[in-house]
TIPATI-710534 format. One record per atom (N, C-alpha, C, O): x, y, z. Coordinates in steps of 0.05 Angstrom, whole numbers, plus 5000, padded with zeros to 4 digits. Layout:
N
XYZ...
//
This chain:
588
501749765000500050005000501850255000503950255013500950454986502450704985501550885008499150935011503450985023502751165046501751425035502851545017499551525049498351775040499052015057497952225054500951975075501552195094502652435078503952405058502052675089503052915075506052945075507153055057507352835096510252845096511552695074513552775063510252465066511352305044510952455018512752455000508752595015508252754991510352964987511253024965511253095010513353295008515953184998517253304981516652945008519152824999518952744969520952774955516652654961516352584933516652824915517652804893515653054924516053304908518953374907519953464886520353344929523253404928524753224909526653304897523752974906525052784888524152834859525152694841522353024855521353104829519452904817517452974805520152654819518352444808517652244830519152214850515352124828514551934849516051674845516851594823516551544868517951284868516051074880515251094903515350884864513450674873514850494893517250414889513450414913514550224932514149944921511949854918516349814916516249534905517949364923519349454941517749114919519248924935522248964929523048934906523749034949526649074945528048804940526948594945530548824932532048594926533148474952534448614968532548224957533748074979536247944968536047724957538548074972540947974959541847704969542747534953541547654994542247395005540547174994541546954986537947224992536147024980536646984951536446764940537447204937538047184909540447004904540446834886542547044921544946874918544246584924545246404911542546534944541746264951540246134928540745904921538446284915537046174892538846114869538545914855540846284865542746244842544445994847544845834829545345964872547045734878545445474876546445264868542945484885541145244883540745174854540844934847540345374837539945324808542545214796542545044778544845324805547445234795547944944802549044794786547244864826547644584834545844404819546544174812543444504812541544334798542344304768541944094757543444514757544144514728547044464723547944434701548544464745551544434743552744654726554644604711551544894728552545124712553445344732551845464745556045384733557245574753557945844739559246014752557045884715557746134701556446364715554046374720558046564722557146804735557546804765557247014778558146564777558746554805561646624810563446504797562146804828564946914832565646914861563946894879568246934866569146974893569447274900568547434884570547334923570647614931572347794913572048034914574147674898575847824880574747834851576047954833572447724847571247724820572147504802571747514778573447294814574347074798572346844798570946804818572146694776570246464775570946264797573246224804568846124807569245924827568645644815567245624795569745444828569245164819567245024836566544794831566345164858564545044877562645264886563445484892560045204888558145404896558645494925557745714932559945334941560445404969562245654970562145814989564045674951565945894950564846154938566146364938562446144928561246374914560346584935558646524952561446824933560647044950559747284933558847484944559947264907559147484889558147364864558547134857556747544848555747454823556347664802556647904809556447584777557047774756554647964752552447914760555248184738553048384734550848264717548448314722551548114696549448004678547747804693545347794689549047634710547547444726545747584746543447494752546747804757545047964776542548074763540348044775542848184740540548304727538548084718536148134716539547844712537847624703536247504726533847444723537547464749536247324771535147514792533047464804536547734797535847904820534148144811532748264828534148204785532548424775533648694783535948704792532048894781532949164787530949304806530449544804529949144825528049254844529149474861531449474868527449664868528249894884526349894909523949884906527549914932525949904956525950184969527750274982523750324963523450594975521850565001519450495000523050615023521750595049521850855063523950955072519450975066519251235079520351225108521751415116519751025125520751035152523851045153524951185169525050885135528050885135529051155125530951265137527751265104528651525094528351745115530251905119526051755128525651965148527551935171528452135183528251695179530051655201532851745194534251875209533751675169536451755161536552055156538652175163534452175146534452465142534752615168536352795170533152535188533252665214535852615228536752785244537052385224539452315238541952435226543752525240542152435199544652505186544652765171546652905171542352835159542353075142541253325155542353545152539053295169537753525181539553685201539353935202541253555216543053715233544853915217545254135226545753825194547354005177545654225165546554455163543254155157541454365146540754575167540554815161540454485192539954675214542354855219542055085227544754735215547154895220547555125200548855315206546255095177546455305157545355565167546355785159543455555185542255795196544255955212543756195218546455845220548455985236550556125219552356255229550356105193552156245175551456545177549156625182553456725173552957005173551557105148552457045126549357245151547857355129547857655130549957775133545557785129545358075132545258235106545758475107544558105084544458255058542058445059540258425075542158635040539958825038537358695029535258775038537658485012535258345003535558045010537657935010533257925016533257645024534257465002535457255007533757534977534557364955537657344955538657134947539057544963541957534965542857344987544957214984541457345009542057155030541656865021543156685027539456825005538956554994541256474975542156244975542156674959544256614941546856544956548456384946547256674978549656614994549556325005551656195007547156225011546855945019547555754996548955565000546555814973547155654949550155644944551355434937551455874946554355894941555855734962557855594956555055744987556355605008556155295005558055155007553655205000553154914997554254824970555454604968553854984949554754904923557754894920558754754903559155054935562055054933563355104961563955324968563754884976565254915001567955044998568955175016569255004974571855124970571555424970573255564982569555534957569055824956568455924984569456134992566855774999566155865027568655875044569156065059570355675042572855675057574755885048576156005064574855925022576656135011575856415020577556565029573256475019572356745027572956785057573757005065572556575073573156605101576156655106576956835121577856495093580656505099581956755087583756865099581056845064582157085052581457325069582957515071579057315081578257535100580157545124580957755132580657315135582457295158585257385151586557535166586357295128589057365120589257665113591257785119587157775102587158065096587258225122588858415124585658145142585758285168588558265181589558455192589658025179592357985191594458145176596258255188594158165150596058315134596058615140598158735145593658735141593559025146594259085175595459305180593658905193594658955221597658945222598859115236598858755208601758745208603058985194605159075203601759085173602759325160602959565179604959705180600859605194600859835212602759795235604159985244602959545246604759495269607659515261609259645274608359385239611259375231612259645223614659705226610559815212611460085203611260285226611960515223610360195250610160365273608660625267609560845273606360595254604760825248603660945274602160805289604361195279603461325304602261595296603661795296599761595290598361835283595461825294594361605296594362045302591662045313589661885295589661925270588061715307585961565294587061325278585461185265589661275278590661045263589560785273588960595258589160765300588060515311585160485302584260265296583660705301580860695292580760625263579060465254582460745247582560685218583160395213581960275195585060285228585760005225583359825231582759635216581959885253579659725260577359745239576159545232576959995229574860035209575459895183573759745172577859935173578659815147578559505149577659375131579559405171579659115175576858995176576458765167575059145189572359045193570559065168568658915165571159245150569459305128570259155102570459275081570658895105571258725082568658615070568758495049566458665083563858565073562358775057559958725050563558995052562259215037564259305015566659255017563259444994565059554974566459804984565760024976568459765000569959985012571660124991573259994977571160384988572560534966573260814976571960924993575460914964576361184970575661364946575561274923575261614952574761804930577161834913579461814923576761874887579061894869580762144875583162154868579662334889581162574898582362504926580962534946584862424926586062354952586462584970587062554994586062824960586163064977583963054998584363125021581562954989579362935008579962705028579262735052581162495019581762275037583862375058583662305081585862525048587862635066586662815087587462825110584662975078583263155097581862985119581863065142580762765111579462595131581462485151580762435174583962455143585962345160587162555179587462515203587862795168589562985183587863175199588663255221585563265190584063475203583163385231581863175232583663535252582763455279579763445281578663315299578363595264575463595265574263325258571963265265575863145245574862885238575462665259574762435255576762745281577362545301574762415311574662175316572662575314570162465323568962265303567762065311569362315278568362135257569561865260568161665260572261855262573661595264572761445289572061205288572661585311571961455337569061365336568461145345567361535327564461475327563861235309562261055316565061235285564461015266565560745278564260545276567960755289569060515301567360415324567060175327566260605339564560525362561960405352560960205363560760525332558260415321558460145308556559985308560860085298561359825286562359615305563059395297562559685330563559505350561359315360560459325383560559135342558658925348559658665336561358665318558558445345559558195336557357995331555257985345557757835310556057605304557657365314559257255298557257285339559057085350557356875364555056835358558656725382557456485393554956555409554756755423552956375407550556395422549756105430550955915421547656095446546655825454545655675430546055425428544355815411543355675387545555575370545455345360547655735366549855645349551355415362552155225348551755425388553155215402551554955401552654735398548954975404547254735403547154615376547254375373547154785355547154685327549754535321549654315309551954645329554554515324554754255340555754055330553854265365553954025382552253805370552953565371549953875359548053685347549453545324549353295321550853695307552153585284554453405293554753185282556053485312558353335321557353065333558552855328555253075350554252835362553152645341553652405342551752755321550652585300552952445284552752215277555152605280557352485265558752275281559552065270559152315307560352115324558751865324559851645323556151895326554351655326554551505299554451255298554851655277555151525251557751365249557851155237559851475261562451345262562251085278563250875271560851105301560650875319558950655307559350425313556950735291555050535281555750425254555350185248556950595236557250515208559150285204558450105188561550265217563250035211561949765216562649565203560149755235558949495241556749415221556249175217555649605207553449545188554149645160552349685144556749695155557549825130556649665106555849775085556749395109556049235085553049155086551749145065552049085109549348995110547349205104545149155093548049465109546249685102546849795075545749995067548649665061549449745034550350035033548850225029552950055036554450305032554250495056555050725054553050405078553150555104552750855100554651005099550350935097549651215089550751415109551851625100550451375135550951575155553851675155554351915154555751495155558551575157559451715132560951915134558651625108559551755084558352025080559752225075555652055084554452315081555252505104555252745100555852395127556852555149559452685142559852925147561252535130563852645121563352835098564853035095561352775080560852955058560153235066560853425053558653265089557753525099559453635121558953845131561553485129563053565153564453835150565053965170565053925125566354175120564754415132565854625137562054375135560354595144560954675173560654905180561854485189562454545217564754745219564454945233567054695207569254895209568555165196569555375204566955155175566155415162564555585182565055825185562555455195560855605214562555695238562355925247564255515248565955585271567855815263568355995279568955805239570756015230569456285229570656485238567056295218565656555217564856655245564956895250564156465262563456545290565956665304565756845320568256545299570756645311571556915298572457095313571156945273571957185259569957415263570757645263567457345267565357545272565257775252565957995259564557715227564557925206562258125210560158055220562858375202560858585203559358575176560358685156557058455175555758415149552758485149551358425130551758615170549058705170548758965155549659175164547658955131547659185113546259425126547359645126543959385137542459615149543959735172543959975175545159565188546559675212549059825203549660035214550459725183552859855174552160125160553560325164550060125145549160365131548360575151549060815148546860495172546060685192548460795207548561035213550360625214552660715229554260915212555261115222554560855186556161035169554761305165556061515166552161305162550661555158550761725183551061965181550561605206550761755231553561865236553862095245555661705229558361805233559062015212560662195218557862005189558562205168557762485175558762675163555962515194555262785203557562925216557363165221559562775223561862895238564362915221566462975231564062885194566462895177566763165164564763305159569263245158569963485144571863425121573563245124571663565099573463525077575763715076577663675061575663935091577664135089576964355070578464545068574664335057573864545039572764785054571164755073573665015047572865255061569865325058568665445075568665235036565865305030563965085039561565105034564964875052563164665061561964735088563364845105559464685092558164745118559464575140560464355135559464685163560664545186559064285191556664275190560664085197559463825204558463665180557263455184559063755155558163595132560363575112562363725113560163385094562063355072560563365046558563235043561663525027560363545001560463284986558663234970562463134990562662864978564362684996566462765005563362455001564662275020567362185010567662094987569262205028572062115020572261815021573761705006570761685038570761395041567861305040566261395056567261115023564561015020564460715024566360575019562160625033561760335038559360225022558859985023558060395006555860304990556160424962557660614957554760314943554760404915552360304901550960124911551760414878549560324862550560104843552960074839548659954832549459724815551259814792553159674786550560044780552160124757554860234764556560274746555460274789557960384797560060174803562360234807559259924803561059704810561459524785559659474769563959434781564559254759563058994763561858884745563258884787561858634794559758684815560358794836557258624809555058674828555358514854554158584874556858294853557258144878558758304899558558234923560158514891561558674911559658824929560458914951557158864920555259004936553858834957552558934975554258574956552858384973554458334998556758244997553158385022554658375047555058095059556958075075553557885052554257625063557157555058558057585035558757465078561657435075562557245053564857255045560757065044561656875024562357024998563756924981561257274995561957434971564557594975565257754957565957544996568557695000570557624978572457774974570257394965572057334943572057544922574157594909569757684918569557884897570658154905571158324888571058194931571958454941574858454950575958674954576058224952578758214966580858384951582458514964580858374924582858524909582458824912584358974917579958914909579459204911579859294940580859514945579159124959579559194988582559224994583359405008584159044983587059054988588159314977589959434990587259404954588159654942587359884959588960064965584859894968583860114985585360115012586160325021585759885024587059865050589959965048590960095066591359895026594059975022594360275019596160405031592460395004592560695001592060825028593361025035590160725043589560835070591960815088592660995102593260585087595760545103597860745095599260865112598360775068600460965059599861245068601761395074597361335068596661605077597261635106598461835114596461445123597061465152600061445157601161585174601461285141604361255145605761515137607561605151604861635115606061895107605562105127607362265134603162125138602562315159604162265184605062455197604462015191606061945215609062015211610262115229610061965187612862035182613262335183615362435193611462485172611562785173611562885202612963065209609862755218609662835246612162765261613062925278613362545254615962475267618162665260619962715276617962785236619962985228619163265237620463455231616963275253615963525265615263735243615963965245613863635223612963815201609963845203608463645199608964085208606064125209604764135181606264165161602164105180600764115154601164385141601664405117600864595156601264875147604264925148605364975170605564925125608464965125609365235135611665275141607565425136608265685146608265705176609165905187607465505190607365505219609665345230610865175216610365395255612265225269610864995283608565015289612364795288611264565302610564635331612164755345608164565339607164625366607364375383606264165376608864405405609164175423606664125439605264315447606063875443603663795459604463745487606763665493602563785505603163725534603763435538605263365556602563265522603062975523604762895499603862925476607162795504608962735482607862515463608862485441605862365473604762155456602762255436601962105418601862505439599762605422600862845405602862975412599462895383600263115365598363345370595863305370599363585374597763815379595963865355596863855332593363925359591463965337592364185318591764175294593864395327594764605310596564505288596764625266597964285293599864175273598364035251599563955231595763985254594263835235592264005219590563895205592364265222590464435208591764555183594164615183590164595163591164715138589064725117586864615120589564875096587764905074587864655056589764495059585964625038586064385020588664375004589764155000589764604995592264604980594564524998596364374989594564615023596664545041596564245048598564115051594164135051593863855057594863685033596163485037594163775008595063624985598163634983599363434976599263874988602263894988603563725009605763625005602163695032603263535054603663245045605463105056602063155026602162875017603262854988602662664974604763064980605763074952607662834946607762744924608962744967610962524963609762254970611262064976607162234969605861974975606661774953606361824930607761544961608661344941606261234925604061214935606861164901604761044884604260754892606160614900601760684892600960414901599960244877598660344860600759994878599759814857596759764861595859744883595359734839592559674841592059394851589759324857594059234852593758954860594358914890593558704901595559104903596059084932598358894937598758694923599958964958602258794965601458524975599558494991602958314966602658044976599857924972599057734985598258054954595557964952595357684939593657524947597057624921596957354908598057134927597156904925599857204944600757014964598456944983598156704990596957144992594657085009592556924994591356745006592156984969590156834954591056544951589356364952593556494946594556224943594356074969593555834969594956194992594756065018591855995024591255775032590056195020587256145025586155925007584455765015587055914982586155704963587055434972585455244972589555404981590555144990589055045014588354805016588555225033587155145058584255065052583354855062582955215035580155145029579954895012578054735016581754854994581754604978582254364996581054154993584154395015584654175034582254115051581753875057580754315059578354265075576254115059575153915069575754205035573654065020574453785012572853595017576853755001577553484992578253295014578353055011578853415038579153235061576553125071576452895080574353275069571753175078570253035055569352805059569953165033568553045010570252805000569152594993572852844999574552624991574352385010574552155002574052435036573652225055571152065050571151815051568952205043566452075036566851905011565751685009568252014992568851864967570351604972569751404961572451624989574051384995572351175010572750935005570651255027568951065041567350895021567150655023566051035002564450894982566150734962565350524953568550834956570250694937571150424947571150234932571850414973572950164984570849984998571549785009568250064996566149885006565549694984564949774961565649424989565249234968562549274954560549324967562549244928564749194910566349454906565249664899569049424909570649664908570649784879570249634860571050044878571150174852569150404851567850474871568850514827567150744823564250644819563650524798562550704838559750644836558050894835559151114833555450864837553651094836554251284859554251534855554551184883554951344906557551504905557651744908559751364900562351494898562451694875563751904878561151634853561151814830559652074837560652294829557352054851555952294858557552474876557452724874559052354895560852514912563052644896563752884901564152494878566352604861565352834844566653044841562952804833561753024817561353274834561953494826560353234858559853454876562453604883562553854881564453454890567053584896568353714872569353934875568153594849569353714825567853964817569054164810565153954818563554184811564154414830564254644822564454344856565054554876567654694870567954934872569654534862572254654855572154824830573355034828570554734810570254884785568855154791569555364781566755144808565355394816567255594828567255824821568855494847570855674860572755794840573356034840573755634821575555734801574255934783575456144777571755884775570356074757569956344771570356554759569056334796568456584810571056734818571056984817573056584824575656714831576856844806577757074808576856704784577856824759576157064751577157264741573557044756571757264749572557514765572557734754573157484791573957714807576557834798576958074799578457664790581057764780580657914754581858134751579057814736578657954711577158214715577758414702575258214733573758464739575658674750575458914743577458594768579358784779581358884758582259114758582058704740583858774718582559004701583959194694580058974695578659184681578559434697578859654687578059404723577759644740580359804742580160044747582659674738585159834739585360024716586860224717583759984695583760164672581460374673581460564658579560324690577260504691577860744709579860744723576160944709576461174726574861144751574261344764574260894758572760854783574460784807573560784829577060734801578860664823580160914833580561104818580960924859582361164869585161184857586460984850586061424853588661464842590761364861590361374885593061284850595161184867596661404882597961344902596461644873597661874887596062114878594562114859596462324893594762564888595562704862597862754857593562764846593862914821591763124821589363074827592463374816590463594816588263524796588763414774585763594802583463534784583863634756583063504737585063874753585463994727587363834710587363854685589063674722591163524707590363244702591863094690587963154710587162874707585962824679584662994667586662594669585562494644583862254649584862064662581362244641579662004647580961754636581561734612581361564654582661314646580861154628581860994612578161194630576361044613576761094584575860934567578061314577578661374549580861204538581261194513582361064555584660904546584360614554586460484557581960514556581660234563582160064539580860094518584159884541584859714517582759494512580959444529582959374489581059164481581258934501579158804507583658874510583958644528582358684554581258484565582158934563580558984587577558934582576158834599576559014559573758974552573158674550571058584559575058524538574658234536574658114564573057934569576458204581576558104608573958154623573057984638572858394619570358464632568058274623566458174639567858234597565758064586566057774597564157644604568557674597569057414607568457394637567557184647569057614652568457614680565557584686564757434703563857734671560957714675559957434668558257324682561057324647560157054638560956844660559256684667563356854669564256664689562656694715561956494728562056944723560656984748557856864746556856734765556456924724553656814721553656514719551956384731555456404704555556114701556355984728555255774735558156104742558955994768556755984788556355794803555156204789552956214808550756024800549455894817550255994774548255804765549155514772547455354781551655454768552655194774552555134804552154914812552955344820552755314849549955234858549655074876547955354845545155284851544654984844543454834859545554914820545154634811546654444829545554234836549154504837550654334854549454304882549654094894548254514892546954504918544654314917544254144935543054334896540754144893541753864889540553674899543953844874545153574868545953434894545253194897547253564912548253424936545853354954545953144968543853524955541453464971539953214960539253034975539553214934538152994921539852734923538752524927542452764922544252534925543752394952543652154954543552554973543052444999540352315001540052095012538352434989535652324989535652054974534551854984536952034951537051794936538551574951537751334950540651654965542151454980540651345004540651105009539351525018537851445042535451275034534651095049534351315010531951165002532650914987530850774976535150834986536050584974535550574944535350364932535250804931534950814902537550704888537350594866539750734902542350634891542750334895544750224887540850204909541149914915540249754891538249614892541949764870541349624845543849464836546049514847543449294818545749144807547749324795550249294798546849534781548649714767550449864788552849884785549149974808550650134828552349964846554650044852551449734854552949574873555249424860556949314873555249414833557349264819559649434811561649334799559549694817561649884808562149864778564349864768559949854764559949834735561450064722562750024701561450294734562550534722565550504718566650584697566950384737569850354735570650074725572750044713569049874731569849604724568849514696569949324685566849644686565949574659564849294657563249204673565849144637564948864633565648684655564448474659567648754671568548584694567048644719567848554741564848794718563348874742562048634755561148454741561948634781560548424795559448534821560348744831557548394832556148484857557048304880556648064879558248414900558948274924556548244942555348444949555848004949553547954966554347874994553147955013556347704996557347615022560247725025561947655009560647875045563248005049565247805061564647665080567647785049569747615059571247755081571048005084572947605095574547725116576547925105577148135117577647865081579548055069578248315061579248525065575848285049574348525042573548685066573548935066572848545088572048685112574448845124574049065133576848725123579148855133579849105116580449315127579649075089580249295071578249525076578949755077575649455078573649655082573949795109573650035111574649645129575049755156577349955156577150175167579649875144581950055142581350305126582150525133579850265105579150495088577350685104577550935102575450575119573650745136575350905156574951145159577150765169578750905189580351135177580451355187581651065154583251275140581551505130582351735133579251445119577551655108576451835130576352075127575551715152574451865174576652035187576152265196579051925189581252075200581952315182582452535192581952265156582452485137580352705140581052945141577852635141575752835143575952985170575653235170576352845192576452985218578853165220578753385230581153065211583653225212583453475195584353685203582253445172581853685154580153895168580854135168577953805180576153995193577454125218577354365222578753955234580054055259582354245252582654455265583954175232586254345224585254615215586454815221583054625200582054875190581255055213581955295214579754945233578955105256581355195272581455425281583355025275585755095291587255325277588255505290587455305250588855515236587455785239588755995243584755775237583256025241583756135269584256375272583555965289584056045316586756165321587156355336588856035310591556125313591956395300593256575312591056425276591456675261589856905273590657135271587456845284585857055296587357175320587157415326588857005335590357105358592457305351593457455368593257315325595357505317594157775310595657965305591457795310590258055303590258235328590258145350590458495322590458685344587658695357585658645344587658765382585158805397583759055387585059235376581159065391579659295383580659545399581259515422580759775387581660015401579860085424577360055422581060175445579460265468577960525461579160705450575460525468573860765461573560935485572261145483
//
């Protein structure tokens, strides 16, 4: 009888097509019937041992050829809702619940949904965005510390720049305005106020701790249970799918440790409130306002080369890292130049003498006052900055290696479990895992290359800040000199980005449906159990596991689970170690 419960109907919709409940294959009974027929007819063709070799006695038969399997055992599929619901609640639902602990905060809900698809569809991209964010923060902190930048508000600037990797952080092309934001004492309140308003965290809570604990306990139970029933339950769903999704735990833990500032509305409100306290140095600007913002955190769609840069969920940090590195380097160079000038006791107004402060650690405000021309002259020797940012490709390579190790340590562990479960080789289960991992890697490559090409085009456009101050009258629009290669790069960037996001949606659905099919025993067929994909004509179905096969499968399980666990633990440890190298938030 077909169950009429509404919960079953929901699962059938998820599977797109209905699956009739039929009598499943009783593999042990099938082998018994085949051996009985072989003894009666004295025909042993198709009876094999554990290695796939023909046997001379039915007693030694533990496997059958693929052709014999399809002839005697058929291709029955046993869809059992109780088993499916039990496996779903035990192995998959804990991970789906953990997704809610990822950092979101986009302006539109559709962008938050897209961030979920990108995270599930490409664990490599999720790990890369997390790690490049951490490495960028560590890099800019090291830049300020090693150069001994000592200028008012430098600690606030460091905190702000490091925290704003989830927005399209940009400087005005007129660096004179940016310099005014740095040197004028009237802007001290702006720096402090903005840093204070952004001093919030998306960090550990009872809900996040409970979700992570639920997943870890479920995974431990799958490890404890699966080796004992790995063969009798046909491919031991829990342990393999648990390893397949295990990458999600370090990703969530990493973001909770890093605590990104990604709430669009909160960031926008904080910036608007702080901007009331900024000054540009223009004599005709009203007090307390700026005619044009020197530093911006938002933009319109048409103002950005890649629209992904506008999306605040941290998984999109891959698209902003290059532009952020350029902006952070220019900000650092301005503060360093101001600090060096102050160490040489040179005031902004060259016509004044240096005024000593009562506190030797602080700079007297009179030394920081001047007209727009004097401020521009003060930074006339500002070094030119590369549009690619220092050490940016080293950080990208490091983040790529760590994220690839995380994904292939967990997904690869699931693949190895299925590969070495008799019959060994490439079957339906292992192939679906391999496709998921490969597609995830391709998505990451497509989106990463897209961000590089977009930034390459941006270096020729007039939307990027100048590398050093140039008077407005002397500027030539860079957009008039954009070469053909840049236009080709832009078109290819858009194409790769759209294809990558589409593939991420498909891959997310793919991994979910894969788990559904595996839990519902749809893969329990002669074709899937015989590893036909890799063995071809030599494919056979193992029905009774031998001691040698059991030992091989057990060792493979231990190695695969060790690989998955070590990959996840190492990722979290690396994040924790590198976070400890970051400077503490400035005291307010």
